[in-house]
C-alpha positions as CSV (number, residue, x, y, z in Angstrom):
1,M,-154.9,-90.6,107.3
2,Y,-151.9,-90.6,104.9
3,I,-151.9,-91.0,101.1
4,K,-149.1,-90.8,98.8
5,T,-149.5,-88.8,95.7
6,D,-147.2,-87.3,93.1
7,N,-144.2,-88.0,95.8
8,F,-145.9,-86.3,98.4
9,L,-147.6,-87.6,101.5
10,L,-151.3,-86.0,101.5
11,M,-152.6,-85.2,105.2
12,A,-155.3,-83.2,106.3
13,G,-156.1,-79.9,104.4
14,I,-157.2,-76.3,105.8
15,Y,-159.3,-74.2,103.3
16,V,-160.0,-70.7,104.3
17,H,-163.1,-69.0,102.3
18,I,-162.7,-65.3,101.7
19,P,-165.9,-64.2,100.1
20,F,-165.2,-60.5,99.2
21,C,-164.9,-59.1,95.5
22,K,-164.8,-55.7,94.3
23,S,-167.4,-56.9,91.7
24,R,-169.2,-60.1,90.7
25,C,-168.4,-62.0,87.7
26,I,-171.3,-63.2,85.5
27,Y,-170.6,-67.0,85.8
28,C,-169.8,-67.3,89.4
29,G,-171.7,-69.5,91.6
30,F,-169.5,-69.4,94.8
31,Y,-170.6,-67.3,97.6
32,S,-169.1,-63.8,97.5
33,T,-170.1,-60.4,98.5
34,T,-169.0,-56.8,97.7
35,M,-169.3,-55.8,101.3
36,M,-165.7,-54.6,101.5
37,A,-166.4,-52.6,104.4
38,M,-166.9,-55.9,106.4
39,R,-163.4,-57.4,106.1
40,D,-162.0,-56.4,109.5
41,K,-165.0,-58.0,111.4
42,Y,-164.7,-61.0,109.1
43,V,-160.9,-61.7,109.6
44,E,-161.8,-61.4,113.4
45,A,-164.8,-64.2,113.0
46,L,-162.2,-66.2,110.8
47,C,-159.6,-66.5,113.8
48,K,-162.3,-66.9,116.2
49,E,-163.8,-69.9,114.4
50,M,-160.2,-71.3,114.2
51,E,-160.1,-71.2,117.9
52,L,-163.4,-73.1,118.2
53,R,-162.7,-75.7,115.8
54,K,-159.0,-76.4,116.3
55,D,-159.6,-79.8,117.5
56,Y,-162.1,-80.8,114.5
57,I,-159.0,-82.8,113.0
58,S,-156.5,-84.1,115.3
59,E,-153.7,-84.4,113.1
60,Q,-151.1,-82.6,111.1
61,F,-152.0,-80.3,108.2
62,S,-150.1,-80.4,105.0
63,T,-151.9,-78.2,102.9
64,I,-153.5,-74.6,103.4
65,Y,-155.6,-73.1,100.7
66,I,-156.7,-69.4,101.0
67,G,-159.6,-69.4,98.4
68,G,-162.7,-67.1,97.4
69,G,-164.0,-64.7,96.2
70,T,-160.9,-62.6,96.0
71,P,-158.3,-63.2,98.8
72,S,-156.0,-60.8,97.3
73,V,-158.4,-57.9,98.1
74,L,-157.3,-58.5,101.8
75,T,-154.9,-56.0,103.4
76,D,-151.5,-57.1,104.4
77,K,-152.1,-56.8,108.0
78,Q,-155.7,-58.8,107.5
79,L,-153.5,-61.5,105.6
80,E,-151.0,-61.9,108.3
81,K,-153.3,-62.1,111.0
82,I,-155.0,-65.0,109.3
83,F,-151.5,-67.0,108.8
84,N,-150.5,-66.2,112.4
85,N,-153.7,-67.6,113.5
86,I,-153.5,-70.7,111.2
87,F,-149.9,-71.5,112.4
88,D,-150.9,-70.7,116.1
89,K,-154.1,-73.2,116.2
90,F,-153.0,-75.8,114.0
91,S,-150.1,-78.2,113.7
92,I,-148.7,-77.3,110.2
93,E,-146.4,-79.7,108.3
94,N,-143.1,-78.3,107.6
95,N,-143.0,-78.2,103.9
96,A,-147.0,-77.6,103.6
97,E,-148.2,-76.6,100.4
98,V,-149.7,-73.1,101.0
99,T,-152.0,-71.4,98.0
100,I,-153.6,-68.3,97.8
101,E,-156.1,-67.3,95.1
102,C,-155.3,-63.9,93.4
103,N,-156.8,-61.5,90.7
104,P,-154.2,-60.6,87.9
105,D,-154.9,-56.9,88.7
106,D,-154.1,-57.1,92.4
107,I,-150.7,-58.5,91.9
108,T,-148.2,-55.4,91.9
109,L,-144.3,-56.1,92.6
110,E,-145.0,-54.9,95.9
111,F,-147.9,-57.2,96.7
112,A,-145.7,-60.1,95.2
113,E,-142.8,-59.1,97.4
114,F,-145.3,-59.1,100.5
115,L,-146.8,-62.4,99.6
116,K,-143.2,-64.4,99.6
117,T,-142.7,-62.9,102.9
118,M,-145.9,-65.0,104.2
119,P,-145.7,-68.8,104.2
120,I,-147.1,-68.8,100.8
121,N,-145.7,-71.0,98.2
122,R,-148.2,-71.3,95.6
123,I,-150.3,-68.9,93.9
124,S,-153.7,-69.7,91.6
125,M,-154.8,-67.0,89.3
126,G,-158.0,-66.6,87.6
127,V,-156.9,-65.9,84.0
128,Q,-160.0,-67.2,82.4
129,T,-159.1,-65.9,79.0
130,F,-156.5,-64.2,76.9
131,S,-159.3,-62.1,75.1
132,E,-160.3,-58.7,76.0
133,K,-163.5,-59.1,74.5
134,R,-164.5,-62.3,76.5
135,L,-163.1,-60.7,79.7
136,R,-165.3,-57.8,79.4
137,F,-168.2,-60.4,78.9
138,L,-167.5,-62.1,82.2
139,H,-167.0,-58.8,83.9
140,R,-163.5,-59.7,84.8
141,R,-161.6,-56.7,86.4
142,H,-158.3,-57.6,84.8
143,N,-157.0,-57.4,81.2
144,V,-154.5,-59.4,79.4
145,E,-151.4,-57.1,80.1
146,E,-152.1,-57.4,83.8
147,V,-152.0,-61.3,83.6
148,R,-148.5,-61.1,81.8
149,N,-147.2,-58.5,84.4
150,A,-148.6,-60.8,87.3
151,V,-146.5,-63.8,86.3
152,K,-143.5,-61.4,85.7
153,F,-143.9,-59.8,89.2
154,L,-144.5,-63.1,91.0
155,R,-141.4,-64.6,89.5
156,R,-139.2,-61.5,90.2
157,A,-140.4,-62.2,93.9
158,G,-139.1,-65.4,93.6
159,M,-142.6,-67.3,93.3
160,R,-141.8,-70.9,91.7
161,N,-145.2,-72.4,91.8
162,I,-148.2,-70.6,89.8
163,S,-151.3,-72.2,88.5
164,I,-153.6,-70.3,86.2
165,D,-157.4,-70.9,85.6
166,L,-158.8,-70.9,82.2
167,I,-162.3,-71.2,80.7
168,F,-163.3,-72.5,77.2
169,G,-166.6,-72.7,75.4
170,F,-167.7,-69.0,75.4
171,P,-171.1,-68.0,73.4
172,G,-169.7,-67.7,69.8
173,E,-166.0,-68.8,70.5
174,T,-164.4,-70.8,67.9
175,L,-161.7,-73.4,68.2
176,N,-159.1,-71.1,66.5
177,E,-159.8,-68.4,69.3
178,W,-159.4,-71.2,72.0
179,Q,-156.2,-72.5,70.3
180,R,-154.9,-68.9,70.9
181,D,-155.8,-68.8,74.3
182,I,-153.8,-72.1,74.9
183,T,-151.0,-70.7,73.1
184,E,-150.8,-67.7,75.2
185,A,-151.1,-69.8,78.4
186,L,-148.2,-72.0,77.4
187,K,-146.2,-68.7,76.7
188,L,-146.3,-68.0,80.4
189,D,-144.6,-71.4,81.4
190,V,-146.7,-71.3,84.7
191,E,-146.2,-74.9,86.6
192,H,-149.9,-75.4,86.8
193,I,-153.1,-75.1,84.6
194,S,-156.9,-75.6,85.4
195,A,-159.4,-75.4,82.6
196,Y,-163.0,-75.6,82.7
197,S,-165.9,-75.5,80.1
198,L,-168.1,-72.3,80.8
199,M,-170.9,-73.2,83.4
200,Y,-174.3,-71.8,83.2
201,E,-175.2,-72.2,86.7
202,E,-178.7,-71.6,88.0
203,G,-179.2,-68.1,89.6
204,T,-176.1,-66.6,88.2
205,V,-176.0,-63.6,85.8
206,L,-175.0,-65.9,83.1
207,G,-177.5,-68.5,83.7
208,N,-180.2,-66.1,83.6
209,M,-179.0,-64.9,80.3
210,L,-179.1,-68.3,78.9
211,E,-182.6,-68.8,80.2
212,K,-183.8,-65.6,78.5
213,G,-182.0,-66.7,75.1
214,D,-179.5,-63.9,75.2
215,V,-176.8,-66.0,74.8
216,K,-176.2,-69.6,73.3
217,E,-174.3,-72.6,74.3
218,V,-171.4,-74.2,71.9
219,S,-172.5,-77.3,70.8
220,D,-171.3,-80.6,72.2
221,E,-169.0,-81.2,69.2
222,L,-167.2,-77.9,69.4
223,S,-166.8,-78.3,73.4
224,L,-165.2,-81.6,73.0
225,A,-163.2,-80.5,70.1
226,M,-161.8,-77.7,72.5
227,Y,-161.1,-80.2,75.2
228,D,-159.3,-82.3,72.8
229,E,-157.3,-79.6,71.8
230,L,-156.4,-78.4,75.3
231,T,-155.4,-82.0,76.3
232,D,-153.3,-82.6,73.6
233,R,-151.5,-79.2,73.4
234,L,-150.6,-79.5,77.2
235,T,-149.7,-82.9,77.4
236,S,-147.3,-82.7,74.3
237,S,-145.9,-79.5,76.1
238,G,-144.9,-81.5,79.2
239,Y,-147.9,-81.2,81.3
240,E,-149.5,-84.2,83.3
241,H,-153.2,-84.6,82.6
242,Y,-153.8,-85.8,86.3
243,E,-157.4,-84.7,86.9
244,I,-160.0,-84.2,84.1
245,S,-159.7,-80.3,84.3
246,N,-156.2,-80.1,85.8
247,F,-152.6,-80.5,84.2
248,A,-149.2,-80.1,85.7
249,K,-145.6,-80.2,85.3
250,K,-143.9,-82.9,87.1
251,G,-144.0,-82.5,90.8
252,Y,-146.3,-79.7,91.0
253,R,-149.9,-81.2,91.0
254,S,-152.2,-79.2,93.6
255,R,-151.7,-81.3,96.6
256,H,-154.6,-79.5,98.2
257,N,-157.0,-80.4,95.6
258,S,-155.4,-83.8,95.3
259,S,-156.7,-84.2,99.1
260,Y,-160.6,-83.5,98.0
261,W,-160.2,-86.2,95.2
262,K,-158.6,-88.8,97.3
263,Q,-161.0,-88.1,100.6
264,V,-158.6,-86.9,102.7
265,P,-160.0,-84.9,105.8
266,Y,-160.0,-81.2,105.4
267,I,-161.4,-78.2,107.9
268,G,-163.2,-75.3,106.1
269,I,-162.9,-72.0,107.7
270,G,-165.3,-69.1,106.7
271,A,-168.8,-68.3,105.3
272,A,-169.8,-71.1,103.0
273,A,-166.8,-73.2,103.6
274,H,-167.0,-76.8,103.8
275,S,-165.4,-79.6,106.0
276,Y,-165.0,-83.3,106.0
277,N,-163.6,-85.7,108.7
278,I,-164.5,-89.0,107.1
279,S,-167.4,-89.6,109.1
280,S,-169.3,-86.5,108.5
281,R,-169.8,-83.4,106.3
282,Q,-170.6,-80.1,107.4
283,W,-171.0,-76.7,105.8
284,N,-170.9,-73.2,107.4
285,V,-173.9,-70.7,106.5
286,S,-173.7,-68.9,103.2
287,N,-174.4,-65.6,104.8
288,I,-171.6,-63.3,106.0
289,E,-173.6,-61.3,108.6
290,K,-175.2,-64.7,110.3
291,Y,-171.8,-66.1,110.1
292,I,-170.1,-63.2,112.0
293,E,-172.9,-63.0,114.3
294,D,-172.9,-66.4,115.5
295,I,-169.3,-66.8,115.5
296,C,-168.9,-64.1,118.0
297,K,-171.3,-65.6,120.2
298,G,-169.2,-68.6,120.4
299,S,-171.3,-70.8,118.1
300,I,-170.7,-72.2,114.5
301,P,-173.5,-71.7,112.2
302,M,-173.4,-74.7,110.3
303,E,-175.3,-77.9,109.1
304,Q,-173.9,-81.4,109.3
305,E,-174.5,-84.7,107.4
306,G,-173.6,-88.2,108.8
307,L,-171.9,-90.5,106.0
308,D,-173.1,-94.1,105.7
309,E,-170.8,-96.7,103.8
310,D,-172.9,-96.4,100.5
311,T,-172.6,-92.7,100.7
312,K,-168.7,-92.9,101.3
313,V,-168.3,-95.1,98.5
314,N,-170.5,-93.0,96.3
315,D,-168.0,-90.3,97.2
316,L,-165.0,-92.1,96.3
317,I,-166.5,-93.1,92.8
318,T,-167.1,-89.2,92.0
319,T,-163.9,-88.1,93.1
320,A,-161.1,-90.9,92.5
321,L,-162.6,-91.5,89.1
322,R,-161.9,-88.1,87.9
323,T,-158.1,-88.7,88.5
324,C,-155.5,-90.3,86.3
325,E,-155.1,-93.1,88.8
326,G,-158.8,-93.7,89.2
327,I,-160.6,-96.0,91.7
328,D,-158.0,-98.1,93.7
329,L,-160.2,-101.4,94.0
330,K,-157.8,-103.1,96.4
331,N,-158.4,-100.0,98.8
332,V,-162.1,-100.3,98.1
333,E,-162.1,-104.1,99.3
334,T,-159.7,-103.1,102.3
335,Q,-161.8,-100.1,103.6
336,Y,-165.1,-101.0,102.6
337,G,-165.5,-104.7,101.9
338,V,-165.5,-107.0,98.9
339,K,-169.3,-106.4,98.3
340,Y,-168.5,-102.9,97.0
341,K,-165.5,-103.9,95.0
342,D,-167.4,-106.4,93.4
343,Y,-170.7,-104.0,92.9
344,I,-168.2,-101.5,91.2
345,L,-166.6,-103.9,88.8
346,R,-170.2,-105.5,88.0
347,C,-171.4,-102.1,87.1
348,A,-168.3,-101.0,85.3
349,K,-168.2,-104.3,83.0
350,R,-170.2,-102.8,80.2
351,H,-168.1,-99.6,80.2
352,I,-164.9,-101.8,80.2
353,E,-165.9,-103.8,77.0
354,T,-167.0,-100.4,75.4
355,R,-163.5,-99.0,76.2
356,L,-164.9,-96.0,78.2
357,L,-163.2,-97.7,81.6
358,E,-160.0,-99.5,81.8
359,I,-158.4,-101.5,84.3
360,N,-154.6,-101.1,85.4
361,E,-153.4,-103.4,88.2
362,S,-155.9,-102.6,90.8
363,Y,-157.1,-99.4,89.5
364,L,-160.2,-98.7,87.6
365,R,-159.8,-95.6,85.4
366,L,-161.4,-93.6,82.8
367,T,-160.1,-93.8,79.1
368,R,-159.6,-90.8,77.0
369,K,-162.9,-91.5,75.3
370,G,-164.5,-92.1,78.7
371,I,-163.6,-88.8,79.9
372,Y,-166.3,-87.4,77.4
373,V,-169.0,-89.2,79.2
374,S,-167.7,-89.2,82.6
375,N,-170.8,-88.1,84.5
376,T,-172.7,-90.7,82.9
377,I,-170.1,-93.4,83.9
378,M,-169.9,-92.1,87.6
379,S,-173.8,-92.4,87.9
380,D,-173.8,-95.9,86.4
381,L,-171.2,-96.8,89.0
382,M,-173.0,-95.2,92.0
383,I,-174.9,-97.3,94.6
384,V,-178.6,-96.2,94.4
């Protein structure tokens, strides 16, 4: 499958999950572990899974994403082994986007220079906030100065595509404090910024704190004001608002994440990693010991779900509608039939009338006002 976005052709993607963290942040709902002693065994299992699944998607790959967890806690040799096996087992496009997630405190000048010797051409850093107080609240390992140093070291090493993650809506956070975070982020002059409202996921330390009444969520009004401030400041500073939570300078959209939003196939390697090959979804077990044990026996510990047409269209609605382009109605009709296009338009009618949705040529997309109630709109459009 080939889809063009931001002047790039999107082909299949590879995601490799590195679950190791030196310590866990209170808000994180992703599968991770602090069992650092298992890194060597885990990397061996990753390479074995690549061998077992090298024929899962029979096309060239245009993106590689090493995520976590904290991939930057791996040793140089472990990272080299992962990349050697990726390029040995899969066909990788010459100008592939290759991203690795890093913690700012892991990035020394020496490590930055090492990353540049790898096929890596994009860095994603979890900055989250420029407040020392809020960093401590999250149990983040880094401090603000380490963020600035990390960007400086990466630039010195020749890295020209850096993305940072931000979080807004902390308990007790004011709009002025969020404005200062945005100002500090803009000073870094990075190519890509992702920003998310603080989530209180069930089972996380933060979720438990909310349930006990130890913390309180910010009001919906303040959260929307923060999102408005983010959008206005970043777009006026030259960033394209290309997905609900993502902003990029021209030519620097995340090609890997764009593949997810545009239903391009991808393979997920590692514990808890997900894969998608158009006809089905599958996900590996979220248990590092079970994952290593089964992979070493030549078996992939995963579950699988077949996708019918209704599910595929629902997936399209909940991903494509997040992007600035929206849902390509011509593509819906071509791929799934006129009945699905008509169904979406029928459900969208009242939201178009209230200016929460708009049609631009063949694309149905959220308006600025519609973004605020995007989950409700997506739910209204989905096939039940």
